C-alpha positions as CSV (number, residue, x, y, z in Angstrom):
1,M,20.7,4.9,69.7
2,K,21.1,8.4,68.3
3,K,21.3,7.0,64.8
4,L,18.1,5.0,65.3
5,L,16.2,8.0,66.6
6,L,17.4,10.1,63.7
7,T,16.3,7.5,61.2
8,L,12.8,7.3,62.8
9,A,12.6,11.1,62.8
10,L,13.4,11.2,59.1
11,A,10.9,8.5,58.3
12,A,8.2,10.4,60.3
13,G,9.0,13.6,58.4
14,A,8.8,11.8,55.1
15,F,5.5,10.3,56.0
16,A,4.2,13.7,57.1
17,A,5.3,15.2,53.8
18,F,3.3,12.7,51.8
19,A,0.3,12.7,54.1
20,N,-2.6,15.1,53.8
21,D,-5.8,16.0,55.6
22,G,-7.7,13.0,54.4
23,S,-9.7,14.8,51.8
24,E,-7.9,13.0,49.0
25,K,-5.4,10.2,48.5
26,A,-1.8,11.0,49.4
27,P,0.6,11.4,46.5
28,W,2.4,8.1,47.3
29,R,-1.0,6.3,47.2
30,Q,-1.9,7.9,43.9
31,T,1.5,6.8,42.5
32,F,0.9,3.3,43.8
33,D,-2.5,3.1,42.2
34,K,-1.2,4.3,38.9
35,A,1.5,1.6,39.0
36,A,-1.1,-1.0,39.8
37,G,-3.2,0.2,36.9
38,L,-0.4,-0.5,34.4
39,R,-1.8,-4.0,34.0
40,N,-4.5,-2.5,31.9
41,D,-2.0,-1.1,29.5
42,T,-0.2,-4.3,28.6
43,G,-0.4,-6.2,25.3
44,I,-2.3,-9.0,27.1
45,A,-5.0,-6.6,28.2
46,G,-5.1,-5.2,24.6
47,F,-5.7,-8.6,23.1
48,M,-8.7,-9.0,25.5
49,K,-10.4,-5.8,24.4
50,K,-13.8,-6.4,22.7
51,T,-14.0,-3.1,20.8
52,A,-11.7,-0.8,18.8
53,P,-10.4,2.4,20.3
54,A,-13.1,5.0,20.8
55,Y,-11.5,7.6,18.5
56,L,-12.0,5.1,15.6
57,T,-15.6,4.2,16.4
58,G,-16.7,7.5,18.0
59,D,-18.5,5.5,20.6
60,F,-17.4,7.4,23.7
61,D,-19.0,6.9,27.2
62,E,-21.5,9.5,28.4
63,A,-18.9,10.8,30.9
64,D,-16.6,11.7,27.9
65,R,-19.2,13.6,26.0
66,P,-20.3,17.2,26.3
67,A,-23.6,18.3,27.7
68,K,-26.4,16.8,25.7
69,K,-27.8,19.7,23.7
70,P,-27.7,20.8,20.0
71,F,-24.3,22.0,18.8
72,S,-22.4,21.2,21.9
73,A,-18.9,19.7,21.4
74,N,-15.7,18.6,23.0
75,R,-12.5,16.9,21.8
76,N,-14.4,13.6,21.4
77,G,-17.3,14.8,19.1
78,Y,-20.5,16.8,19.1
79,Y,-24.2,16.7,19.2
80,D,-25.9,17.8,15.9
81,K,-29.0,19.9,15.6
82,D,-31.2,16.9,16.3
83,C,-29.2,16.2,19.4
84,K,-27.7,13.1,17.8
85,W,-24.2,12.1,19.0
86,V,-21.4,12.1,16.4
87,G,-18.1,10.8,17.8
88,G,-14.6,11.1,16.5
89,Y,-11.6,13.3,16.9
90,F,-10.0,16.6,15.7
91,D,-6.9,16.1,13.6
92,D,-3.7,18.2,13.9
93,A,-5.2,20.8,11.6
94,G,-8.4,21.1,13.6
95,A,-10.6,19.3,11.1
96,F,-13.1,16.8,12.6
97,V,-12.7,13.2,11.6
98,K,-15.9,11.2,12.1
99,G,-15.8,7.8,13.8
100,H,-17.1,4.7,11.9
101,E,-18.3,1.3,12.7
102,V,-15.4,-1.2,13.1
103,K,-16.2,-4.8,12.2
104,V,-13.8,-7.8,12.3
105,L,-14.5,-10.9,10.2
106,G,-16.9,-13.2,11.9
107,G,-17.8,-10.7,14.5
108,L,-14.7,-11.5,16.5
109,P,-13.6,-9.1,19.3
110,Y,-11.2,-6.4,18.2
111,G,-8.3,-7.7,20.3
112,V,-8.7,-11.2,19.0
113,G,-8.6,-9.8,15.5
114,Q,-5.3,-8.2,16.3
115,L,-4.0,-11.5,17.7
116,I,-5.0,-13.3,14.5
117,M,-3.2,-10.7,12.3
118,I,0.1,-11.4,14.1
119,P,0.7,-14.9,12.5
120,I,-0.6,-13.5,9.1
121,C,2.1,-10.9,9.2
122,I,4.7,-13.5,10.3
123,I,3.7,-15.5,7.2
124,L,4.6,-12.5,5.1
125,L,7.9,-12.3,6.8
126,Y,8.4,-16.0,6.2
127,L,7.8,-15.6,2.5
128,A,10.3,-12.7,2.4
129,I,13.0,-14.2,4.6
130,V,12.8,-17.9,3.9
131,K,11.3,-18.1,0.4
132,G,12.8,-15.0,-0.9
133,F,9.5,-13.7,-2.4
134,E,10.0,-9.9,-3.0
135,P,12.0,-9.6,0.3
136,L,12.8,-5.9,-0.2
137,L,9.0,-5.1,0.1
138,L,7.4,-8.0,1.9
139,L,9.8,-7.6,4.8
140,P,8.9,-4.0,5.7
141,I,5.2,-4.6,4.8
142,G,5.0,-7.7,7.1
143,F,6.9,-5.9,9.9
144,G,4.7,-2.8,9.5
145,G,1.7,-5.1,9.9
146,L,3.2,-6.5,13.1
147,L,3.6,-3.0,14.5
148,A,0.1,-1.9,13.5
149,N,-1.4,-4.9,15.4
150,C,0.6,-4.5,18.6
151,P,-2.2,-3.5,20.9
152,L,-2.0,-0.1,22.7
153,A,1.3,0.6,21.0
154,G,-0.1,3.6,19.2
155,V,2.3,3.5,16.2
156,T,-0.5,4.1,13.8
157,A,-2.6,6.5,15.9
158,P,-3.4,9.9,14.3
159,A,-2.3,13.2,15.6
160,M,-5.2,14.7,17.6
161,M,-5.9,18.3,18.7
162,H,-7.6,19.1,22.0
163,D,-8.3,22.0,24.4
164,G,-8.9,24.4,21.6
165,V,-11.8,26.7,20.6
166,I,-14.5,24.8,18.8
167,T,-16.7,26.5,16.3
168,F,-19.4,25.2,13.9
169,L,-19.4,25.7,10.1
170,A,-22.5,26.5,8.2
171,S,-22.7,22.8,7.3
172,G,-22.9,21.9,11.0
173,I,-19.4,20.4,11.1
174,P,-17.2,21.5,14.0
175,V,-13.6,22.7,13.6
176,M,-11.1,23.4,16.4
177,S,-8.4,26.1,16.5
178,G,-5.7,27.1,18.9
179,G,-5.6,23.7,20.6
180,I,-2.8,21.5,21.8
181,V,-1.7,18.8,19.3
182,E,-1.1,15.3,20.7
183,P,1.5,13.7,18.4
184,G,0.5,10.6,16.5
185,G,2.5,7.4,15.9
186,F,5.4,7.4,13.6
187,L,3.7,5.2,11.0
188,H,0.9,7.7,10.8
189,Y,3.4,10.3,9.7
190,F,5.1,8.0,7.2
191,F,1.8,7.3,5.6
192,K,0.6,10.9,5.7
193,F,3.8,12.2,4.1
194,G,4.5,9.5,1.6
195,I,1.2,7.7,0.7
196,D,-1.4,10.4,1.1
197,T,0.6,12.8,-1.0
198,G,1.7,10.1,-3.5
199,V,5.3,11.0,-3.0
200,F,6.6,7.4,-2.2
201,P,5.3,5.7,-5.4
202,I,6.7,8.5,-7.5
203,M,10.1,8.3,-5.9
204,I,10.0,4.5,-6.4
205,F,9.3,5.1,-10.1
206,M,12.4,7.3,-10.3
207,G,14.5,4.5,-9.0
208,V,12.8,2.0,-11.3
209,G,13.5,4.2,-14.3
210,A,17.2,4.6,-13.3
211,M,17.5,0.8,-13.3
212,T,15.5,0.1,-16.5
213,D,16.9,-0.4,-19.9
214,F,14.4,0.5,-22.6
215,G,16.8,-0.7,-25.3
216,P,14.9,-4.0,-26.0
217,L,11.7,-2.1,-26.5
218,I,13.3,0.5,-28.8
219,A,14.9,-2.3,-30.8
220,N,11.7,-4.2,-31.2
221,P,8.8,-1.7,-30.8
222,K,6.1,-4.2,-31.7
223,T,6.6,-6.0,-28.4
224,A,4.8,-3.0,-26.8
225,I,1.6,-4.6,-28.1
226,L,2.3,-7.5,-25.8
227,G,2.7,-5.1,-22.8
228,G,-0.5,-3.5,-23.7
229,A,-2.3,-6.9,-24.0
230,A,-1.3,-7.9,-20.5
231,Q,-3.3,-4.9,-19.2
232,F,-6.5,-6.8,-19.9
233,G,-6.1,-8.3,-16.5
234,I,-6.7,-4.8,-15.0
235,F,-10.1,-4.5,-16.8
236,F,-11.0,-8.1,-15.8
237,A,-10.5,-7.3,-12.1
238,L,-12.3,-4.0,-12.6
239,F,-15.5,-5.6,-14.0
240,G,-15.2,-8.4,-11.4
241,A,-15.2,-5.9,-8.6
242,L,-18.2,-4.1,-10.1
243,G,-19.9,-7.5,-10.2
244,L,-19.2,-8.2,-6.5
245,A,-20.6,-4.8,-5.7
246,A,-23.7,-5.6,-7.7
247,V,-24.2,-8.9,-5.9
248,F,-23.3,-7.9,-2.3
249,G,-24.4,-4.3,-2.5
250,N,-22.6,-1.0,-3.0
251,D,-21.3,-1.0,0.5
252,F,-19.4,-4.3,0.1
253,F,-16.0,-2.4,-0.4
254,G,-16.9,0.4,2.0
255,V,-16.2,3.1,-0.6
256,D,-17.7,4.1,-4.0
257,P,-17.8,0.8,-6.0
258,I,-16.4,2.5,-9.2
259,K,-13.4,3.8,-7.3
260,A,-13.0,0.5,-5.5
261,A,-13.1,-1.4,-8.8
262,A,-10.6,0.9,-10.4
263,S,-8.2,0.4,-7.5
264,I,-8.6,-3.3,-7.4
265,G,-8.3,-3.6,-11.1
266,I,-4.8,-2.2,-11.2
267,I,-3.6,-5.3,-9.3
268,G,-3.8,-7.1,-12.6
269,G,-0.8,-5.0,-13.9
270,A,1.4,-6.5,-11.2
271,D,2.8,-3.1,-10.5
272,G,2.9,-2.3,-6.8
273,P,3.8,1.4,-6.8
274,T,1.1,2.1,-9.4
275,A,-1.5,0.2,-7.4
276,I,-0.5,2.2,-4.2
277,W,-0.6,5.5,-6.1
278,L,-4.0,5.0,-7.5
279,T,-5.6,3.4,-4.4
280,S,-4.3,6.1,-2.1
281,R,-6.3,8.6,-4.2
282,L,-9.4,6.7,-4.9
283,A,-9.9,4.1,-2.1
284,P,-7.4,4.6,0.7
285,D,-9.3,2.3,3.1
286,L,-8.5,-0.6,0.7
287,L,-4.8,0.1,0.5
288,G,-3.6,-2.6,2.8
289,A,-5.3,-5.5,1.0
290,I,-4.6,-4.1,-2.5
291,A,-0.9,-3.5,-1.8
292,V,-0.4,-6.9,-0.2
293,A,-2.2,-8.6,-3.1
294,A,-0.2,-6.7,-5.7
295,Y,3.2,-7.4,-4.1
296,S,2.3,-11.0,-3.2
297,Y,1.4,-11.9,-6.8
298,M,4.5,-10.1,-8.0
299,A,6.5,-12.3,-5.6
300,L,4.6,-15.4,-6.8
301,V,5.4,-14.8,-10.5
302,P,7.8,-17.8,-10.7
303,I,5.0,-20.1,-9.4
304,I,1.9,-18.7,-11.1
305,Q,3.1,-17.9,-14.6
306,P,4.8,-21.1,-15.9
307,P,1.7,-23.4,-15.7
308,I,-0.3,-20.7,-17.6
309,M,2.5,-20.4,-20.3
310,N,2.8,-24.2,-20.8
311,A,-1.0,-24.6,-21.0
312,L,-1.5,-21.9,-23.7
313,T,1.5,-22.8,-25.9
314,T,2.6,-25.8,-27.8
315,K,6.1,-27.4,-27.7
316,N,6.9,-26.0,-31.1
317,E,5.9,-22.5,-30.1
318,R,8.1,-22.6,-27.0
319,L,11.0,-23.7,-29.2
320,I,10.7,-20.6,-31.5
321,K,14.1,-18.8,-31.7
322,M,14.0,-15.1,-32.1
323,P,16.8,-13.1,-33.8
324,A,19.2,-11.1,-31.7
325,L,18.1,-7.5,-31.1
326,R,19.8,-4.7,-33.0
327,E,22.2,-2.4,-31.2
328,V,20.4,0.7,-30.0
329,K,22.2,4.0,-30.3
330,K,22.7,6.2,-27.3
331,I,20.8,9.1,-28.9
332,E,17.8,6.8,-29.3
333,K,17.9,5.9,-25.6
334,I,18.2,9.6,-24.6
335,C,15.3,10.7,-26.9
336,F,13.0,7.9,-25.8
337,P,12.1,9.1,-22.3
338,L,11.6,12.6,-23.6
339,V,9.3,11.5,-26.4
340,V,7.3,9.2,-24.1
341,L,6.8,12.0,-21.6
342,L,5.7,14.5,-24.2
343,L,3.2,12.1,-25.7
344,C,1.9,11.4,-22.2
345,A,1.6,15.1,-21.4
346,T,-0.3,15.6,-24.7
347,L,-2.6,12.7,-24.5
348,L,-3.0,11.8,-20.8
349,P,-1.9,14.5,-18.4
350,S,-3.1,12.6,-15.3
351,A,-0.4,9.9,-15.9
352,V,2.4,12.5,-16.0
353,P,3.4,12.1,-12.3
354,L,4.2,8.4,-12.7
355,I,5.5,8.4,-16.3
356,G,7.5,11.6,-15.6
357,A,9.2,10.1,-12.6
358,L,10.0,6.9,-14.6
359,M,11.4,8.8,-17.5
360,L,13.5,11.2,-15.3
361,G,15.2,8.2,-13.7
362,N,15.8,6.6,-17.1
363,L,17.1,9.8,-18.7
364,A,19.6,10.2,-15.8
365,K,20.8,6.6,-16.4
366,E,21.2,7.0,-20.2
367,I,23.0,10.4,-20.1
368,G,26.0,8.9,-18.6
369,P,29.0,10.0,-16.5
370,S,28.0,13.7,-16.2
371,V,25.0,12.8,-14.0
372,S,26.1,9.4,-12.8
373,R,25.8,10.5,-9.1
374,I,22.1,11.4,-9.7
375,A,21.4,8.1,-11.4
376,D,23.3,6.1,-8.8
377,T,21.4,7.9,-5.9
378,M,18.0,7.1,-7.6
379,S,18.8,3.5,-8.3
380,N,20.4,2.8,-4.9
381,A,20.1,5.0,-1.8
382,L,16.9,6.8,-2.7
383,I,14.9,3.8,-3.8
384,N,16.2,1.7,-0.8
385,I,15.2,4.4,1.7
386,V,11.8,4.9,0.1
387,T,11.2,1.2,-0.1
388,I,11.6,0.8,3.6
389,M,9.2,3.7,4.4
390,L,6.7,2.6,1.7
391,G,6.6,-0.9,3.0
392,L,6.1,0.2,6.6
393,S,3.4,2.6,5.5
394,V,1.6,0.0,3.6
395,G,2.0,-2.5,6.5
396,S,0.4,0.0,8.8
397,K,-2.9,-0.6,6.9
398,L,-2.9,-4.2,7.8
399,A,-4.9,-3.4,10.9
400,C,-7.3,-6.2,11.7
401,E,-10.5,-4.2,11.0
402,K,-9.2,-3.4,7.5
403,F,-7.7,-6.7,6.6
404,L,-9.9,-9.4,8.3
405,S,-13.0,-8.9,6.2
406,G,-14.9,-10.4,3.3
407,T,-13.8,-7.4,1.3
408,T,-10.2,-8.5,1.6
409,L,-10.9,-12.0,0.5
410,G,-12.7,-10.7,-2.6
411,I,-9.8,-8.4,-3.4
412,L,-7.2,-11.2,-3.1
413,A,-9.3,-13.5,-5.3
414,L,-9.9,-10.8,-7.9
415,G,-6.2,-9.9,-7.9
416,L,-5.1,-13.5,-8.5
417,C,-7.6,-13.8,-11.4
418,A,-6.5,-10.5,-12.8
419,F,-2.9,-11.5,-12.7
420,C,-3.6,-14.8,-14.4
421,V,-5.7,-13.1,-17.1
422,G,-3.0,-10.5,-17.8
423,T,-0.4,-13.3,-18.2
424,A,-2.7,-15.3,-20.5
425,A,-3.6,-12.2,-22.6
426,G,0.0,-11.5,-23.3
427,V,0.7,-15.0,-24.4
428,I,-2.5,-15.1,-26.6
429,M,-1.6,-11.8,-28.2
430,A,1.8,-13.1,-29.2
431,K,0.1,-16.1,-30.8
432,I,-2.3,-13.8,-32.7
433,M,0.6,-11.6,-33.9
434,N,2.3,-14.8,-35.3
435,L,-0.7,-15.3,-37.6
436,F,0.1,-12.0,-39.4
437,S,3.9,-11.8,-39.1
438,K,6.6,-13.5,-41.1
439,E,9.1,-13.1,-38.2
440,K,7.7,-15.3,-35.5
441,I,7.5,-14.3,-31.9
442,N,8.1,-16.8,-29.1
443,P,4.7,-16.6,-27.2
444,L,6.5,-17.0,-23.9
445,I,7.7,-13.4,-24.0
446,G,4.0,-12.3,-24.0
447,S,3.7,-13.4,-20.3
448,A,6.4,-10.8,-19.5
449,G,3.9,-8.0,-20.4
450,V,2.9,-7.7,-16.7
451,S,4.9,-5.1,-14.9
452,A,6.9,-7.3,-12.5
453,V,10.3,-6.1,-13.8
454,P,12.6,-8.0,-14.4
455,M,11.2,-11.1,-12.7
456,A,8.5,-11.8,-15.4
457,A,11.1,-11.6,-18.2
458,R,13.4,-14.0,-16.2
459,V,10.5,-16.4,-15.8
460,S,9.8,-16.3,-19.5
461,N,13.5,-17.0,-20.2
462,K,13.6,-19.8,-17.7
463,V,10.6,-21.6,-19.2
464,S,12.2,-21.3,-22.6
465,L,15.5,-22.7,-21.4
466,G,13.6,-25.6,-19.9
467,N,12.4,-26.5,-23.4
468,D,15.7,-25.7,-25.2
469,P,18.8,-24.9,-23.1
470,T,20.2,-22.8,-26.0
471,N,17.1,-20.6,-26.5
472,F,17.8,-17.4,-24.6
473,I,14.9,-15.0,-24.8
474,L,15.6,-12.8,-21.8
475,M,16.4,-9.6,-23.8
476,Q,13.5,-10.1,-26.1
477,A,11.2,-10.6,-23.1
478,M,12.4,-7.3,-21.6
479,G,10.7,-5.4,-24.4
480,P,7.1,-6.3,-23.3
481,N,8.2,-6.3,-19.7
482,V,9.2,-2.6,-19.6
483,S,6.3,-1.7,-21.9
484,G,4.1,-3.2,-19.3
485,V,5.4,-0.8,-16.7
486,I,4.5,2.1,-19.0
487,G,1.1,0.5,-19.8
488,S,0.0,0.0,-16.2
489,A,0.9,3.6,-15.4
490,V,-1.1,4.8,-18.4
491,V,-4.1,2.7,-17.4
492,A,-3.8,4.1,-13.9
493,G,-3.9,7.6,-15.3
494,I,-7.0,6.8,-17.4
495,L,-8.8,5.3,-14.4
496,Y,-7.9,8.2,-12.2
497,T,-9.2,10.6,-14.7
498,L,-12.5,8.7,-15.0
499,C,-13.0,8.2,-11.3
500,R,-11.7,11.3,-9.5
């Protein structure tokens, strides 16, 4: 009996501790209400949302806005001199980021758009895992897209400042100082560090350089013409994008049509890091679609290129046997990256970041044992780590409002056409060169002028072996293949110079 009375007394004391005077809910009731409200924070509730998060659109409720008067502001936005509401958020540096209209293809609710993107990202994972199409990149890109479209997860949310002092600049734009920074999602930081700065593509180029042998190009320099010809695909896509902007209006891509066209055009070079580097500077809102297009078509080289090569060449042309390449001396291989870098610095300084990184990696490879650890790090650990972070960063831009749009469909179509044109241009250039050269070139190596190293060269060799099992042209195809890498970087530098 004493134990029962003691238990009742403790229960009464606990109840009294949680009770209050009735003016507000007891703490236990508040906790219960919060727990019950968790149903609004589940993924199911997220897929049911009709609109995008308010910090993206700037469309905050009246209760979340400051007093309606000119130049009044809070963390969610401000009223301008005409008392017009401008919503958005303050980033971690205190700069105001204006909200924008968010549209999903077909006018679908935002949550439904996220739900649709889930199977699209799974398809990318399927291509990487089951089909083996560029798995090192499509795997992190597809998984990054899954993360970006998980509702309410916040992995791509930006860092935001609040509770600071807001002042207005002479231009009428507010800035915040001394506030509390609310951390963003981890993919936001990956993107900000590696893509916004251009660091990831440059580091990728170091690794590519450390894995590339420029010997075939040095041994047969005229194959550089084929790598240059393959860049016609870039300009085809560029003018195609300008045509779409002319037909559907300058707002079709959501950015300046010239910058959008330059970014889309680079897909034709089939060079993913270069496409990312240029797009992140000229049209970052298009990065997701452009990166997926560039890497998807790189992965589809074995499917897309052979029909084009067979259609543009005769049986006799495909049977042309090319002489073995001469042996390239070590001093030539060491001097080559230095000469290329100095020429680039003299003629096209804007391409130096990409070309310089490529040549640094190659120089480390060719020097030999004294720097073997550096070359090994670039070609293995460094490029693997950066590839993971780059892929996830690109995948973070596969959010439904950026990918499910008519703009994306246009980009994918132009990218495919550009890649086909680049392949065809390389083959046709080889046929033209044969008209003026005594030493015939197998036109199949012209298709390797696109920058998909070394896959494009392998495909050229495979088609050749299909016609003659003794006709190995892999090393000859590597010449235009590696020159295509240099060519696409040079074109990217030119476009950046013209558009920045």
